[in-house]
C-alpha positions as CSV (number, residue, x, y, z in Angstrom):
1,M,-54.5,9.2,2.4
2,G,-51.3,7.7,3.8
3,S,-49.5,7.8,6.9
4,R,-46.0,9.3,6.7
5,F,-43.3,8.5,8.3
6,L,-41.0,11.7,8.9
7,V,-37.3,11.7,10.9
8,L,-35.7,15.4,11.4
9,A,-32.3,16.0,13.2
10,L,-33.5,18.9,15.3
11,S,-30.6,22.0,15.5
12,L,-33.7,24.5,16.9
13,W,-34.8,25.9,19.4
14,A,-38.0,26.3,21.1
15,L,-38.6,24.3,24.1
16,S,-35.1,23.0,23.8
17,G,-32.1,24.9,25.1
18,C,-29.8,22.3,23.7
19,A,-31.7,20.8,20.8
20,A,-27.9,21.1,19.3
21,G,-28.0,17.1,17.0
22,F,-31.1,16.5,18.4
23,R,-33.0,14.0,16.5
24,A,-37.1,13.5,16.9
25,E,-39.0,11.5,14.8
26,A,-42.8,12.9,13.5
27,R,-44.7,9.6,13.0
28,G,-48.0,10.0,10.7
29,R,-51.3,8.2,11.3
30,V,-54.5,9.1,10.4
31,V,-57.1,9.9,13.0
32,T,-61.4,9.9,11.6
33,A,-63.1,12.6,13.2
34,D,-67.1,13.1,13.9
35,D,-67.9,13.7,10.5
36,G,-65.6,11.1,8.8
37,Y,-63.3,13.5,7.7
38,P,-59.4,11.9,7.6
39,L,-57.3,13.4,9.9
40,R,-53.6,13.5,9.5
41,V,-51.8,13.5,12.9
42,Y,-48.3,13.1,13.8
43,E,-46.7,11.8,17.5
44,M,-42.9,13.5,17.8
45,V,-41.1,11.5,19.9
46,E,-37.0,11.7,20.1
47,S,-35.2,9.5,18.1
48,G,-31.1,9.8,19.4
49,T,-29.1,7.1,21.3
50,R,-29.6,8.7,24.4
51,R,-33.0,8.9,25.2
52,A,-35.0,10.8,28.1
53,P,-36.7,8.6,30.1
54,A,-40.3,8.0,29.2
55,R,-43.1,10.1,31.2
56,D,-46.3,9.2,32.0
57,G,-47.9,11.9,30.3
58,L,-48.8,13.2,26.5
59,V,-48.6,16.8,24.9
60,F,-51.5,17.9,22.3
61,Y,-50.2,21.1,20.3
62,L,-52.4,23.5,18.8
63,D,-51.8,25.4,15.9
64,G,-52.8,28.7,15.6
65,S,-54.6,30.3,11.8
66,R,-52.2,29.1,9.5
67,R,-52.7,26.7,7.3
68,S,-49.4,25.5,6.9
69,S,-48.0,22.3,8.4
70,V,-47.4,21.8,11.5
71,L,-44.6,19.9,11.3
72,E,-42.7,23.0,10.5
73,R,-43.4,23.5,14.3
74,M,-41.0,20.8,15.2
75,G,-38.2,22.4,16.2
76,A,-40.6,24.5,18.6
77,L,-41.9,21.7,20.3
78,A,-38.7,19.9,20.4
79,G,-38.0,20.4,24.1
80,F,-41.0,18.4,25.4
81,S,-39.8,15.4,23.4
82,M,-36.2,15.7,25.3
83,L,-38.2,15.9,28.5
84,G,-39.6,12.8,27.4
85,F,-42.7,13.7,26.5
86,P,-44.8,12.5,23.0
87,V,-45.9,15.4,21.1
88,I,-48.9,15.0,18.9
89,L,-50.6,17.3,16.3
90,V,-52.9,17.7,14.2
91,E,-52.8,19.5,9.9
92,P,-54.8,21.6,9.3
93,R,-57.8,20.3,7.3
94,G,-57.4,20.5,3.6
95,L,-53.2,20.1,3.7
96,H,-52.8,17.0,1.8
97,D,-49.8,14.8,2.5
98,D,-48.2,15.9,-0.8
99,G,-48.5,19.8,0.4
100,S,-51.2,20.4,-1.7
101,F,-54.3,22.8,-0.3
102,D,-57.8,22.2,-0.6
103,A,-58.7,25.7,-0.2
104,A,-62.4,25.2,-0.4
105,L,-62.6,22.5,1.3
106,A,-60.7,24.6,4.8
107,W,-63.0,27.7,3.9
108,R,-65.8,25.1,4.5
109,S,-64.9,23.8,7.4
110,D,-63.2,27.0,9.5
111,T,-64.8,27.1,12.7
112,K,-64.1,27.5,16.5
113,Q,-66.7,24.2,16.7
114,R,-65.3,22.1,14.3
115,R,-61.3,22.5,15.8
116,V,-62.5,21.7,19.1
117,A,-64.3,18.4,18.1
118,D,-61.5,17.5,15.9
119,Q,-58.9,18.1,18.9
120,K,-61.2,16.0,21.1
121,A,-61.3,13.2,18.7
122,V,-57.5,13.4,18.2
123,I,-57.1,13.3,22.2
124,D,-59.8,10.9,22.3
125,Q,-57.8,8.3,20.1
126,A,-54.6,8.7,21.4
127,L,-55.9,8.2,25.5
128,A,-57.6,5.2,24.6
129,G,-57.4,2.7,27.0
130,R,-54.9,5.2,29.1
131,A,-55.1,7.5,32.2
132,P,-51.9,9.4,31.9
133,R,-51.2,11.8,34.8
134,T,-49.8,14.6,32.3
135,V,-52.1,15.8,29.1
136,L,-50.9,19.0,28.1
137,L,-52.3,21.4,25.5
138,V,-49.5,23.8,24.0
139,G,-52.2,26.7,21.9
140,A,-50.3,29.2,20.0
141,S,-51.9,32.0,19.2
142,E,-55.4,31.6,17.7
143,G,-54.8,27.5,19.0
144,G,-55.2,29.1,22.3
145,D,-58.4,29.5,22.1
146,I,-59.2,25.7,21.2
147,A,-57.0,24.5,24.4
148,A,-59.3,27.0,26.4
149,S,-62.6,25.2,24.8
150,V,-60.9,21.4,25.3
151,A,-59.8,22.2,28.7
152,A,-63.2,22.9,29.9
153,E,-65.0,20.1,28.7
154,D,-62.2,17.3,29.0
155,P,-61.2,16.8,32.5
156,R,-58.2,14.8,31.8
157,V,-56.7,17.8,30.6
158,S,-54.4,18.6,33.2
159,H,-52.3,21.3,31.9
160,V,-52.9,24.0,29.3
161,L,-49.6,26.9,27.7
162,L,-50.7,29.1,26.4
163,M,-47.9,31.2,23.6
164,G,-49.6,35.0,21.7
165,S,-53.0,33.5,22.3
166,G,-54.3,36.5,25.2
167,G,-57.6,35.2,26.2
168,G,-58.7,37.8,28.3
169,I,-60.8,39.3,26.8
170,D,-62.6,38.4,23.5
171,Q,-61.3,38.7,19.7
172,A,-63.5,41.4,19.3
173,S,-62.0,43.2,21.7
174,E,-58.4,42.2,20.6
175,L,-59.3,43.7,17.1
176,G,-60.6,46.4,18.5
177,I,-57.6,47.8,20.7
178,L,-55.4,47.2,17.5
179,V,-57.0,49.2,15.3
180,A,-57.3,52.1,17.8
181,R,-53.7,51.5,18.2
182,Q,-53.3,51.1,14.6
183,P,-55.6,52.9,12.2
184,G,-55.3,50.7,9.4
185,Y,-54.4,47.6,10.3
186,L,-55.8,45.2,8.5
187,G,-57.1,47.2,6.2
188,I,-59.5,48.6,8.8
189,R,-59.6,52.2,8.7
190,D,-60.8,53.1,12.4
191,P,-62.9,51.5,15.2
192,A,-66.3,52.3,13.3
193,E,-65.4,50.0,9.9
194,L,-64.6,47.6,12.4
195,E,-68.0,47.8,14.2
196,L,-69.8,47.8,10.8
197,A,-68.0,44.9,10.0
198,F,-69.3,43.3,13.2
199,A,-72.6,43.8,12.9
200,R,-72.2,42.5,9.2
201,I,-71.1,38.9,10.6
202,R,-74.1,39.3,13.6
203,R,-76.7,39.3,11.0
204,Q,-75.1,36.6,9.1
205,P,-73.3,34.5,11.0
206,D,-73.3,31.5,9.1
207,S,-72.6,33.3,5.5
208,L,-69.3,32.4,3.3
209,A,-68.9,36.1,2.7
210,D,-65.3,36.8,3.2
211,W,-64.0,39.4,5.7
212,L,-59.8,39.3,6.3
213,G,-59.4,36.1,4.6
214,H,-61.8,34.1,6.2
215,P,-65.6,33.0,6.0
216,Y,-67.9,35.2,8.5
217,R,-69.3,31.7,10.3
218,R,-65.4,31.3,11.1
219,W,-65.6,35.2,13.0
220,S,-68.7,34.3,14.6
221,S,-67.0,31.7,15.9
222,Y,-64.8,33.1,17.9
223,L,-65.7,36.9,18.0
224,W,-67.5,36.7,21.1
225,S,-66.5,34.4,23.5
226,R,-63.3,34.1,25.8
227,P,-60.9,32.1,26.6
228,L,-60.4,32.8,30.3
229,D,-64.4,31.8,30.6
230,D,-63.4,28.5,29.6
231,L,-60.4,28.6,31.5
232,K,-62.2,28.8,34.7
233,R,-64.7,26.1,34.1
234,S,-60.9,23.5,33.2
235,R,-59.5,22.0,35.9
236,A,-56.1,22.8,34.3
237,S,-53.4,24.4,35.3
238,V,-52.7,27.0,33.3
239,L,-49.6,29.4,32.0
240,A,-49.7,32.3,29.2
241,L,-47.0,34.3,28.0
242,H,-46.9,36.5,25.6
243,G,-45.1,39.5,24.4
244,S,-45.4,43.1,25.1
245,D,-45.0,44.3,21.6
246,D,-47.3,41.4,20.7
247,E,-48.5,42.8,17.1
248,N,-51.6,40.4,16.3
249,V,-53.0,39.8,19.6
250,P,-52.0,42.6,22.2
251,P,-50.6,42.3,25.0
252,E,-53.4,43.9,27.3
253,S,-56.2,40.7,26.6
254,A,-53.2,38.3,28.2
255,R,-52.6,40.6,30.6
256,A,-56.5,40.5,32.1
257,L,-56.3,37.2,31.8
258,G,-53.8,36.6,34.3
259,A,-54.8,38.9,36.5
260,A,-58.2,37.0,36.8
261,L,-56.2,33.4,36.8
262,G,-53.6,34.8,39.7
263,A,-50.5,35.0,40.3
264,G,-48.1,32.4,38.4
265,A,-50.0,31.7,35.7
266,F,-48.7,35.0,33.0
267,V,-45.8,35.8,31.9
268,E,-45.0,38.8,30.0
269,Y,-42.0,39.7,28.0
270,P,-40.5,43.2,27.0
271,G,-39.9,44.1,23.7
272,V,-40.8,40.5,22.5
273,D,-43.5,40.5,19.4
274,H,-45.9,37.4,18.8
275,R,-43.2,35.1,17.0
276,F,-41.5,35.4,20.3
277,R,-38.5,38.0,18.4
278,Q,-37.3,40.8,20.3
279,R,-38.0,43.2,18.3
280,S,-35.0,45.1,18.8
281,T,-32.4,42.2,17.9
282,G,-34.8,39.7,16.0
283,R,-33.3,36.7,18.3
284,S,-35.7,34.4,19.6
285,A,-37.1,35.0,23.0
286,L,-38.2,31.5,23.7
287,P,-35.2,30.2,25.6
288,C,-36.4,32.7,28.0
289,A,-39.6,31.0,27.8
290,E,-38.6,27.8,28.2
291,I,-37.0,28.8,31.8
292,D,-41.0,29.6,33.0
293,V,-42.1,26.5,31.5
294,V,-40.1,23.8,33.1
295,S,-41.0,25.9,36.5
296,W,-44.0,25.7,35.7
297,L,-43.7,21.9,35.0
298,G,-41.9,21.6,37.8
299,R,-44.0,23.0,40.2
300,T,-47.3,21.1,39.2
301,R,-45.7,18.0,39.4
302,A,-45.2,17.0,35.8
303,I,-41.8,16.6,36.1
304,S,-39.5,16.4,39.3
305,A,-38.0,19.7,41.0
306,E,-34.8,18.5,39.9
307,D,-35.4,17.7,35.9
308,A,-37.0,20.9,36.0
309,R,-33.7,22.2,37.7
310,V,-31.2,20.4,35.5
311,F,-33.4,21.4,32.2
312,A,-33.1,24.9,32.8
313,E,-29.6,25.1,33.7
314,R,-28.5,23.0,30.3
315,T,-31.1,25.9,28.8
316,R,-28.9,28.5,30.5
317,Q,-25.9,26.6,29.4
318,A,-27.2,26.6,26.0
319,H,-27.7,30.1,25.1
320,P,-25.2,32.8,26.8
321,E,-26.9,35.2,24.9
322,W,-29.6,35.5,27.2
323,F,-27.8,34.4,30.3
324,A,-24.7,35.4,30.7
325,G,-23.0,35.9,33.5
326,G,-24.8,33.5,35.7
327,R,-28.2,35.1,35.6
328,E,-31.7,33.1,36.6
329,R,-33.4,35.1,33.9
330,C,-33.4,36.7,30.9
331,A,-32.3,40.3,30.8
332,L,-35.5,41.5,28.0
């Protein structure tokens, strides 16, 4: 399995307020996991002629449960590269360099513990001989569960950003809210049917039997643990961003996390769904999130207050659809 060198011209935004004309390189390499599996890892850095000064830090992106290439998320992470942070992304197990997917391999390795161990191996390799001031984990959706667990175990992690991850209640309770709110959600008729499924999983926590597209052993590793408990044990500064209309992770979970962690740890975006799109218009609300992210990075000294101000202003200028009339924040 050879590593791959990829150069993309990014014109998308997502944590990148003015990515038009921005270029980033994703340099591939292999990191060996603790069980010998060759993890395919990419490091994304800015490659244009006008690069930002390099930061004393690294950003690690932890994807959700999707089984597509993390390279599809490069546009969503461009802003970190524009700020001077290299971004490190790990491909899901089973996804090959040619785009083919080994579903059986992915099925066998589909647990929270496996993903945490893989991420720790990637971080250890990236930080070998280094002690950067900023080690930021960006967890998207289910990736937030992984980020919280890693942060609890690794004191080098300084920042955790959760994007649509919930985290304040366990996944079983999140599913209970969604089914009660929308009977038939994921084909589950009502809360009673959901509890029957949970009972089967408790009886056979290591089974490879299928439920909703994942094995029982995967579900048992996620359902009854709260990312909040891990985050409370970590030393990291935490910011959780969530849409009020998230259809996959109930906002009640993120609100509970925010209430437990205190002021400044949580921002909710009215009318925004799991993909951070405004439901009424379909527009990406990620420029709104960017303002909160760079402000948080400034407050926690991952970047200077002046850099945060300049970058936020660049975002506002690039997105008049959200910030027209000199608005400091999105009018969601």
